[in-house]
C-alpha positions as CSV (number, residue, x, y, z in Angstrom):
1,M,-0.2,0.0,-0.2
2,S,2.6,2.2,-0.5
3,G,2.6,5.8,-2.1
4,S,-1.3,5.4,-0.9
5,A,-3.5,8.5,0.5
6,V,-6.5,9.2,2.8
7,L,-8.9,12.0,2.2
8,S,-9.6,13.7,5.4
9,I,-12.9,15.9,5.6
10,D,-13.2,18.0,8.7
11,I,-16.5,19.9,9.4
12,G,-15.8,22.4,11.9
13,S,-18.2,25.2,13.9
14,S,-16.8,27.7,11.5
15,S,-15.2,26.1,8.4
16,V,-15.2,23.2,6.7
17,R,-11.9,21.7,4.9
18,A,-10.5,18.8,3.1
19,G,-7.4,17.3,2.0
20,L,-5.2,14.6,1.7
21,Y,-2.9,13.1,3.9
22,D,-0.1,10.5,3.0
23,E,0.9,7.4,4.8
24,R,2.8,9.8,7.5
25,A,-0.3,11.1,7.9
26,E,1.6,14.3,6.6
27,P,-0.4,16.6,4.1
28,V,-0.1,16.1,0.4
29,P,0.8,19.7,-1.2
30,G,-1.9,21.5,-2.7
31,T,-4.6,19.7,-1.9
32,T,-5.9,21.4,1.0
33,S,-9.2,23.1,0.2
34,H,-11.5,25.4,2.8
35,R,-14.7,27.1,3.0
36,T,-15.9,29.6,6.1
37,H,-19.6,29.7,7.4
38,R,-21.4,30.9,10.2
39,F,-24.1,29.2,12.6
40,T,-27.3,31.4,12.5
41,A,-28.0,32.7,16.0
42,L,-32.0,33.0,16.8
43,D,-33.7,34.8,19.3
44,G,-34.4,32.8,22.7
45,G,-30.9,30.9,22.8
46,G,-31.0,29.4,19.4
47,S,-28.2,28.5,17.1
48,E,-28.8,26.5,14.1
49,A,-27.0,25.4,11.1
50,D,-28.5,24.5,7.3
51,A,-27.3,20.9,6.6
52,D,-27.7,20.8,2.9
53,G,-25.6,24.2,3.1
54,L,-23.1,22.6,4.7
55,L,-23.3,19.4,2.4
56,D,-22.7,21.7,-0.4
57,L,-19.9,23.3,1.4
58,V,-18.1,19.9,1.7
59,T,-19.1,18.7,-1.6
60,S,-17.1,22.1,-3.0
61,C,-14.4,21.2,-0.9
62,M,-13.9,17.7,-2.2
63,D,-14.3,19.1,-6.0
64,E,-11.0,21.2,-5.1
65,T,-9.1,19.0,-3.3
66,L,-9.5,16.3,-5.9
67,A,-9.2,18.2,-8.7
68,A,-5.7,19.1,-7.2
69,S,-5.0,15.4,-6.0
70,P,-2.1,13.9,-8.0
71,P,-3.1,11.1,-10.0
72,D,-0.5,8.8,-9.2
73,I,-1.6,8.8,-5.2
74,P,-4.5,5.9,-4.9
75,I,-6.6,7.4,-2.2
76,K,-7.9,4.5,0.3
77,A,-10.2,5.6,2.4
78,V,-12.2,8.8,3.1
79,S,-12.2,10.2,6.7
80,I,-14.9,12.7,8.2
81,C,-14.5,14.4,11.4
82,T,-17.2,16.7,12.5
83,F,-18.2,18.7,15.4
84,L,-19.9,17.3,18.2
85,H,-23.3,17.7,19.5
86,G,-25.2,18.7,16.4
87,L,-28.6,17.0,16.3
88,L,-30.2,16.8,12.9
89,G,-33.5,15.0,12.1
90,V,-34.0,13.5,8.7
91,D,-37.0,12.1,6.9
92,Q,-37.8,8.7,5.2
93,E,-36.4,10.0,1.9
94,G,-32.9,10.7,3.7
95,R,-33.2,14.2,3.4
96,A,-32.9,17.1,6.1
97,A,-36.0,17.6,7.9
98,T,-34.8,20.1,10.6
99,P,-32.0,22.4,11.2
100,V,-29.0,21.3,12.4
101,L,-29.3,22.5,16.3
102,T,-25.8,23.0,17.3
103,W,-24.2,22.8,20.5
104,A,-24.7,26.5,21.2
105,D,-28.4,26.1,20.9
106,S,-30.0,26.3,24.6
107,R,-33.5,26.6,23.8
108,S,-34.1,23.0,25.5
109,Q,-33.4,23.9,28.9
110,P,-36.6,23.9,30.2
111,Q,-36.2,19.9,28.7
112,A,-33.0,19.1,30.4
113,D,-34.3,20.5,33.2
114,R,-37.3,18.2,33.4
115,L,-35.1,15.2,32.5
116,A,-32.8,15.6,35.1
117,S,-35.9,15.8,37.4
118,R,-37.3,12.4,36.5
119,L,-34.0,10.6,35.9
120,G,-31.2,11.8,38.3
121,P,-28.5,13.8,36.5
122,E,-25.9,12.7,38.3
123,A,-26.4,8.6,37.7
124,V,-27.2,9.6,33.5
125,R,-23.5,11.9,33.8
126,Q,-21.8,8.5,35.4
127,R,-23.7,6.3,33.1
128,T,-23.6,8.0,29.5
129,G,-20.3,10.5,30.6
130,C,-22.6,13.7,29.7
131,P,-24.8,16.0,32.1
132,L,-28.1,16.5,31.2
133,H,-27.6,20.1,29.5
134,P,-29.2,21.4,26.2
135,V,-26.0,20.9,24.2
136,Y,-26.6,17.0,24.2
137,Y,-29.3,15.4,22.2
138,P,-31.8,14.1,25.0
139,S,-33.1,17.6,25.6
140,K,-33.1,18.7,22.0
141,I,-35.3,16.0,20.7
142,Q,-37.6,16.5,23.4
143,W,-37.6,20.4,22.6
144,L,-38.6,19.3,19.0
145,R,-41.2,17.2,19.9
146,E,-43.1,19.9,22.0
147,T,-41.9,22.9,19.9
148,R,-41.8,21.7,16.5
149,P,-44.1,18.6,16.6
150,D,-44.8,19.2,12.5
151,L,-40.7,18.7,12.2
152,H,-40.7,16.0,15.0
153,R,-43.2,14.0,13.3
154,R,-41.4,13.8,9.7
155,V,-37.7,12.7,11.5
156,Q,-37.0,9.1,10.9
157,W,-33.2,9.0,11.8
158,W,-31.3,11.5,14.2
159,C,-28.0,12.1,12.9
160,S,-24.6,14.6,13.0
161,I,-23.9,16.6,10.0
162,G,-21.0,13.7,9.0
163,E,-23.6,11.2,9.1
164,Y,-25.7,12.6,7.1
165,C,-22.9,13.4,4.4
166,L,-21.9,9.7,4.6
167,R,-25.5,8.9,4.0
168,R,-25.6,11.0,0.7
169,F,-22.8,10.4,-0.5
170,T,-22.7,6.5,0.1
171,G,-26.2,5.6,0.9
172,A,-24.9,4.1,4.7
173,R,-25.8,4.9,8.1
174,S,-22.9,4.8,10.8
175,C,-21.7,6.4,13.8
176,S,-18.4,6.0,15.4
177,I,-18.0,5.3,19.2
178,S,-16.3,8.5,19.6
179,L,-19.4,10.8,17.7
180,A,-22.0,8.7,19.5
181,A,-20.0,9.8,22.8
182,G,-21.0,13.6,22.6
183,T,-24.6,12.8,22.0
184,G,-25.3,12.1,25.8
185,L,-27.2,8.9,24.7
186,L,-24.4,6.3,24.9
187,D,-23.6,4.0,27.5
188,R,-20.1,4.3,28.8
189,S,-20.3,0.2,30.0
190,S,-21.4,-1.3,26.9
191,C,-20.9,1.5,24.1
192,A,-24.7,1.2,23.1
193,W,-27.3,3.6,22.8
194,D,-28.7,3.7,26.3
195,P,-32.2,2.3,26.3
196,A,-33.1,4.2,29.5
197,L,-32.7,7.1,27.8
198,L,-34.3,6.3,24.5
199,A,-37.3,5.3,26.6
200,A,-37.1,8.7,28.1
201,I,-37.2,10.3,24.9
202,G,-40.1,8.2,23.0
203,A,-37.1,7.2,20.8
204,G,-36.1,3.4,19.5
205,V,-32.2,2.4,18.5
206,A,-33.6,2.0,15.2
207,S,-33.5,5.9,15.0
208,F,-29.9,6.2,15.1
209,S,-27.0,5.2,13.4
210,P,-25.2,1.2,13.9
211,L,-22.2,1.9,15.5
212,A,-19.2,1.6,13.9
213,G,-20.4,0.1,10.8
214,A,-18.7,-1.3,7.9
215,P,-16.9,1.2,5.7
216,A,-19.1,2.1,2.3
217,R,-18.7,3.0,-0.9
218,L,-19.9,5.7,-2.9
219,V,-23.4,5.5,-4.7
220,P,-22.9,5.8,-8.5
221,R,-23.9,9.5,-9.1
222,F,-20.7,10.3,-6.8
223,A,-18.6,7.6,-8.1
224,S,-18.9,9.0,-11.5
225,R,-18.2,12.9,-10.1
226,W,-15.4,11.5,-8.1
227,P,-13.7,8.4,-10.0
228,A,-10.5,8.9,-7.7
229,L,-12.9,7.8,-4.8
230,G,-14.3,5.2,-6.7
231,S,-12.7,2.2,-4.7
232,A,-11.9,4.4,-1.7
233,A,-13.6,3.1,2.0
234,W,-16.0,5.7,3.6
235,L,-15.2,5.1,7.3
236,S,-17.9,6.1,10.0
237,P,-17.5,9.8,10.9
238,L,-15.7,10.8,13.8
239,G,-16.0,13.5,16.8
240,D,-13.3,16.2,16.3
241,N,-12.6,15.8,20.4
242,V,-10.7,12.3,19.5
243,C,-9.4,13.9,16.0
244,S,-7.7,16.9,17.3
245,S,-6.0,14.9,20.4
246,A,-4.8,12.4,17.9
247,G,-3.7,14.9,15.6
248,C,-1.3,16.5,18.8
249,G,-0.4,13.6,19.7
250,C,-2.5,13.7,23.0
251,D,-4.8,10.3,22.2
252,A,-2.5,7.8,24.3
253,P,-3.6,7.4,28.1
254,G,-2.0,10.2,30.1
255,R,-1.7,13.1,28.2
256,A,-3.4,16.3,28.1
257,A,-4.5,18.6,25.2
258,L,-5.6,21.7,25.1
259,M,-7.4,23.2,22.2
260,I,-8.9,26.8,21.6
261,G,-10.7,27.3,18.2
262,T,-14.4,28.6,18.4
263,T,-14.8,27.1,21.3
264,G,-12.3,25.5,23.9
265,A,-11.5,22.2,25.0
266,L,-8.9,20.6,27.6
267,R,-9.2,16.5,27.6
268,L,-7.2,14.0,29.4
269,A,-7.0,10.5,27.8
270,R,-7.1,7.3,30.0
271,E,-7.9,3.8,29.6
272,A,-11.2,2.3,29.8
273,P,-11.6,-1.2,28.9
274,L,-14.7,-2.3,27.3
275,G,-16.1,-4.7,30.1
276,Q,-14.9,-3.3,33.0
277,A,-16.6,-1.1,35.6
278,P,-16.7,2.7,34.1
279,K,-14.3,5.1,36.0
280,P,-15.9,7.4,38.1
281,I,-15.8,11.1,36.3
282,P,-14.9,14.3,38.4
283,A,-17.8,17.0,39.2
284,G,-18.4,19.3,36.8
285,L,-16.4,17.0,33.8
286,W,-17.6,14.9,31.1
287,A,-15.9,11.6,29.6
288,Y,-16.4,10.7,26.1
289,R,-15.6,7.1,24.8
290,M,-12.9,7.5,22.2
291,D,-13.0,3.6,21.3
292,Q,-13.4,0.4,23.0
293,A,-10.4,1.0,25.5
294,R,-10.1,4.5,25.8
295,E,-11.9,7.5,26.6
296,L,-11.4,11.4,27.4
297,V,-12.4,13.2,30.5
298,G,-12.3,17.0,30.3
299,G,-14.5,19.9,30.1
300,V,-15.1,22.6,27.0
301,L,-15.8,26.5,27.2
302,G,-18.7,27.7,24.7
303,D,-16.2,30.8,24.2
304,G,-12.5,30.5,23.3
305,G,-11.3,32.0,19.7
306,S,-15.4,33.3,19.4
307,L,-14.2,35.6,22.7
308,F,-11.2,37.0,21.3
309,E,-12.8,38.0,18.2
310,W,-15.9,39.5,19.2
311,L,-13.9,41.7,22.0
312,S,-11.1,42.8,19.5
313,T,-14.2,43.4,17.5
314,S,-16.1,45.2,19.6
315,L,-13.5,47.1,21.3
316,H,-12.2,48.6,18.0
317,T,-8.6,48.5,19.4
318,G,-7.2,49.2,16.2
319,T,-3.8,47.9,17.0
320,P,-2.1,45.2,14.7
321,R,-2.6,41.7,15.9
322,D,1.9,41.5,16.3
323,Q,1.6,44.8,18.2
324,M,-1.4,43.6,20.5
325,D,0.7,40.6,21.1
326,A,3.9,42.3,22.3
327,E,1.4,44.8,24.6
328,L,0.0,41.6,26.2
329,L,3.0,39.6,27.0
330,A,4.6,43.2,28.6
331,A,1.4,43.8,30.6
332,P,1.5,42.7,34.5
333,P,-0.7,39.9,35.0
334,A,-4.3,41.1,36.3
335,A,-3.2,44.1,37.3
336,H,-6.3,46.0,35.5
337,G,-8.6,45.5,37.7
338,L,-11.3,43.6,36.0
339,T,-13.1,41.0,36.8
340,V,-14.6,38.9,33.6
341,L,-17.3,36.3,33.3
342,P,-16.6,34.9,29.4
343,F,-19.8,33.4,29.2
344,L,-21.1,34.8,25.5
345,T,-23.0,31.3,25.0
346,G,-23.8,30.3,28.2
347,E,-21.2,28.3,30.8
348,R,-20.5,24.7,30.1
349,S,-17.7,23.5,32.1
350,T,-17.9,23.2,35.1
351,G,-20.9,24.7,36.4
352,W,-23.1,23.5,33.3
353,N,-25.4,26.8,33.4
354,P,-26.7,27.6,30.0
355,K,-28.3,30.8,31.4
356,A,-25.4,32.4,32.4
357,R,-24.0,35.3,30.3
358,G,-20.9,37.5,30.1
359,A,-20.2,40.5,32.6
360,V,-17.4,42.6,33.1
361,I,-16.6,44.3,36.4
362,G,-14.4,46.8,37.7
363,I,-14.3,49.4,34.7
364,G,-13.4,52.8,35.6
365,P,-12.9,56.0,33.6
366,G,-9.0,55.1,32.8
367,T,-9.9,51.3,31.7
368,R,-8.6,51.0,28.5
369,P,-9.5,48.5,25.3
370,M,-6.5,46.6,25.8
371,E,-6.9,46.1,29.6
372,I,-10.4,44.4,28.6
373,L,-9.1,42.4,26.2
374,Q,-6.5,41.1,28.4
375,A,-8.9,40.4,31.0
376,G,-10.8,38.4,28.8
377,L,-8.1,36.2,28.0
378,E,-7.3,35.7,31.2
379,A,-10.6,34.7,32.5
380,V,-10.6,32.1,29.6
381,A,-7.7,30.8,31.3
382,Y,-8.9,30.5,34.4
383,R,-11.8,28.4,33.2
384,F,-9.2,26.3,31.9
385,A,-7.7,26.1,35.4
386,A,-10.8,24.9,37.0
387,I,-11.1,22.1,34.7
388,L,-7.3,21.2,35.3
389,D,-8.0,21.2,39.1
390,R,-10.6,18.4,38.2
391,L,-8.4,16.8,36.2
392,R,-5.7,16.5,38.5
393,T,-8.1,14.4,40.7
394,I,-7.6,11.5,38.3
395,Q,-4.1,12.0,37.2
396,P,-2.1,14.6,39.6
397,D,1.1,14.3,37.8
398,I,0.0,16.3,34.5
399,P,3.9,17.4,33.4
400,H,2.7,19.5,30.5
401,V,-0.2,20.6,28.4
402,T,0.0,20.3,24.6
403,G,-1.8,23.4,22.9
404,T,-3.6,23.1,19.7
405,G,-5.9,25.5,17.6
406,G,-5.6,28.6,15.4
407,A,-6.0,31.2,18.3
408,L,-2.9,29.2,20.2
409,R,-0.8,29.4,16.9
410,A,-1.4,33.0,16.1
411,S,-0.8,34.2,19.8
412,A,2.3,33.6,21.8
413,A,0.8,35.8,24.3
414,W,-2.6,34.0,25.0
415,G,-0.1,30.6,25.5
416,Q,1.8,32.5,28.1
417,I,-1.3,33.8,29.7
418,L,-2.4,30.1,29.7
419,S,0.7,29.0,30.9
420,D,1.2,30.9,34.0
421,V,-2.3,30.6,35.1
422,L,-2.1,26.9,34.8
423,E,1.3,27.0,36.6
424,L,2.7,23.7,33.6
425,P,4.7,24.3,30.4
426,L,2.1,24.6,27.6
427,V,4.0,23.0,24.4
428,V,2.1,24.6,21.3
429,S,1.6,22.2,18.5
430,D,2.9,23.3,15.1
431,A,0.1,21.2,13.2
432,A,-1.9,24.0,11.4
433,E,-5.0,21.6,11.4
434,A,-4.8,19.0,14.2
435,S,-8.3,17.9,13.7
436,S,-8.0,17.2,9.9
437,R,-4.5,15.6,10.7
438,G,-6.2,13.4,13.6
439,A,-8.7,12.1,11.2
440,A,-6.8,10.8,8.6
441,I,-4.3,9.1,11.4
442,L,-7.0,7.2,12.7
443,A,-8.2,6.3,9.1
444,L,-4.4,5.1,8.2
445,R,-4.8,2.7,11.4
446,S,-8.0,1.3,10.6
447,L,-6.4,0.2,7.1
448,G,-4.2,-1.5,9.5
449,I,-0.9,1.4,8.7
450,Q,0.8,2.5,11.6
451,P,2.0,6.2,10.5
452,E,5.9,6.7,11.7
453,L,4.5,10.3,13.5
454,T,6.2,13.4,14.3
455,F,4.5,16.0,16.1
456,P,6.2,19.3,15.3
457,V,6.4,22.1,18.1
458,L,5.9,25.6,17.1
459,R,6.7,27.6,20.6
460,T,6.9,26.1,24.4
461,L,5.9,28.5,27.2
462,T,6.9,27.8,30.5
463,P,5.3,29.6,33.4
464,R,6.3,32.5,35.1
465,A,6.7,32.4,39.0
466,S,6.2,36.0,39.1
467,A,2.6,36.0,37.9
468,A,1.2,32.9,39.8
469,A,-0.3,34.8,43.0
470,A,-1.8,37.6,40.7
471,H,-3.8,35.1,39.0
472,R,-4.6,32.7,41.8
473,A,-6.2,35.8,43.6
474,A,-7.8,36.8,40.1
475,M,-9.2,33.5,39.9
476,Q,-11.0,33.8,43.6
477,E,-12.4,36.7,42.3
478,Q,-14.1,35.2,39.3
479,E,-15.0,32.5,41.4
480,R,-17.2,35.0,43.5
481,L,-18.6,36.9,41.3
482,L,-19.7,33.7,39.4
483,A,-21.1,32.7,42.5
484,A,-22.7,36.1,43.2
485,I,-24.4,36.1,40.0
486,Y,-25.4,32.8,39.2
487,P,-25.5,30.5,42.7
488,R,-24.4,26.8,41.8
C-alpha cells in the first residue's frame, strides 16, 4: 500500500476543510481546500446550521481537493471529522427534516431540567459521561417534539452532519463510538445506545445510526463525479475531539491537550477497557469514549477564539495583531482590576449553566480597551484552570499540556497567559489542522497502517513564577463573582 493516501474531511464550527494525507499522515501539498460558514443565531438562545448548505460546502471542498490530487497516489479511505453535539433530523427520503441544532443552542433548557428531575442527573452523567444539558441530544429531541411537532413527526433518523454527509454520498448509516459519545445517549460501559434515555425521549435504537458500521462505498452518482474515490472506503464519521487529540499526539492515556478554536476544550486521555466498570467522572466534567479501550475526560468552554474575536472587534482597538501580542506579553498579569465572566453563549464546564452570560466588573474612567481584552483572555484561562483542578483528581502528575488551535498558534501572549495560569509548560503544536490530521491518522490505523508520526512544536511556553500569585487572586475573584450572579 505504499504511496497511497487518505482523504480527510473536517466539518468545524466555522469552516469546512478537505485535504489528502500520505501514509505518514503528512498533508499532500496543494490538496487542502477550505470554506467558511457561520451558525445562525436566533432569539431565545437558538443556534442552527443548514444541513444541505454544509453538505454543499463539503462537496465543493472535495471537488477542489480531488481536482488537485496527484493522479499517481491512490486514495484508500475517506475519513469525516465533525463538530460534536449537532442534532439533525432526517426524513424517510433521506433528506434533512430539521435544521442542525448546534452545540450553542440553549433553547431546550426546560426539557433538560425536566429530564434531570425524572432521571437523576448524576446517575445519567456517570452512565453516559454527559450531563443532562441542552448541548446534548436528549433535551433537543424533546424540545423539537414539544415546540416543532410537525418537524418531529417527519424525522425517521437522528444524526450528526457527518453522518448525513456519509448517507448522502454512500447511502450508508454509520456512527463511530467517538461521535456517539458526544450525543449524551451512549452507555459508557456497553458502548451501545442507552435504553433508559431512549425510553425517556420516546425513541428507538432504529432512530439512530448503527455504531461503527462497515466501511461504505460511493453511490454511482458520486462515483462518477469523483472517480478517484471509486474504490475508497468511507469510514464511520468521527468526533472532532478525538481527532484533535490524535492530531497533536495526545490520544495516548495520560496526555492532556488544550484546544482553542471557536470554542475551547481541555481533555485528558485515559484507559477505559470495555467490560470493566466505568471509572468515576470528576464533578463538572464529562467523559467521552474514544473507542472500546479509551476515553477522554475533560471539560469544554463555549467561548474560546470566539470571545477573542468578539472582544477585539467590539473594542475597536485598532492595534495590529503583532503589536497587540507584544502589549499583552508586556502587561503585568491581572493588574487591570477587572473581573470577567467569559460566557457569550452560556457556561458549560464546570457549572453547566446555559443561562449564564458574560460580565465585566471593575471598569473605570481610565480603563483601556487592551486591558479589557487582556482580562477576557485571562478569564478564559481561569476556566481552563478550574477544569485542570478536577482533572488532577484522577491524574495528579500532569507534566505539561499540549496546545492546539488557530488561536494559540496565532498568539504567543495567550499561550503565555495559559501557561502562567495553569502553572504548567504549554507545548504549542505546529499542526495547523490537528483535527484534519487526526482524522487521517485514525483512518490509516483502521487500514492497518501504523504511520511513523512526528509532532512538530511551534513554541514551548513555561510559567512565570512572578505571575502565579496575581492570577490565583484573580481566579478567586472570578469564582466569587460567578457565585454571586449565578449561584451553583
